[in-house]
N, C-alpha and C positions, 0 to 999 in steps of 0.2 A: 134587531126587533125584539120584542117579547113572544113568547110560544101563544099566549092564548090570544094574539093578534088573529090567528089562524083562524079562528070560526068564534071568538067572544064570549066560551064557555067558560065559566069558572071549574079549574080544576082541583083547586086548595082550599082552607080554609080563609087565607088573607085574600083571592080573589073573590070570595064571593063575600067575604066583610067588605073590600070596596066596594061591589055593587050596592050592597044591602044599605050602607053609611050616606051614597053618593047625593051631595045637595044641587045636579046637576037634571033629576031628571033621566040619567042614563038608564037603557036595558038590559043593555049587553056591554060587555068591557071593550070591544073594538069602538064604540060611542063614545063611552065613558074616559079611552084612554086620547080621544081626539081632543074631548071636551076640556080635560087632566089640560094637557100640551098646550091649548088656546089660554086656556084661563091664568096658569102657571106663568108662559113666557110675559104676559102682561103683568103680573105682580112681581116676576125676575126684572122687569125694567123697572116699575117702580121702586124696588128695592136698591137697583146701582143708583137713583136719583136720591133718593130718604132712606139710607142705611140704616137698617136697627143697630143701635148704640149697643154695645157690649164687649166681653173678653175672649169668645168665641168659647164658653164654658157650654157643659150639657144645657143650662136652660135659655143661655142665650142661643142657640142651636132649635130649641123648641120654640123660641119664640118667633124666629125664619123660619119655618116650620109651618107656625099658623098662619102667619102674614101669606105665603104660598098657596096654602090650602083650607084658608078657611071658606073660601066661595064653593072648595069641592066636595070636601067632607068633612062628616058631624065630628071626627076623631082627630083635626088640625090640631096640634099641639100637645097630644097626647102622644105617651110611648105605649108601643104594645102589651105590654104587662096590665097597662090601663084598662087594656079592651078586651084581654084576657088572651092574646095569643101568647105564649109564654115559650113554646117550643121555636122547631124548625119554620124559617119566614121564609119565604120567596115571593116575588111579584114576577107572574112571568116563570120565566128560568132565570131570574136574579134572585140570586143568594145573597140575605144581609144578613146581619148579627142574629143569633138567636133571641128572643124576648126574654128568657131567663138571666142572659148574660150582660141585658144591656147594659143595667147600674154599674157593672165589672167595668166595662169597655167607656162608659162614658168618662170615666175619671184621669184616663188614657189622654196625657196633653199632645195636640200634635204641631202644632204653633210655638 
């Protein structure tokens, strides 16, 4: 479980960005997490039935991200550098690739 779920108060820039950019009217991170899970699960099922065609390159993954989160966040399909989050990236206590290294990691083939 993410650390921010204890009290719903943003603890870093990305937590604040999540709350500020939500399209579901959530007023704290606990509420936002609940709505995100509900909506993204429905979108995931839609993607299983009607997958976005592509070759799992960076753009294809951004297209999938848009489908999953377009009803939740204003930044769906944008990477973190596009929204000004270039450094360390956390969502609660989950670490992700730093924004300033996304382009480098986006070129790595995993499949």
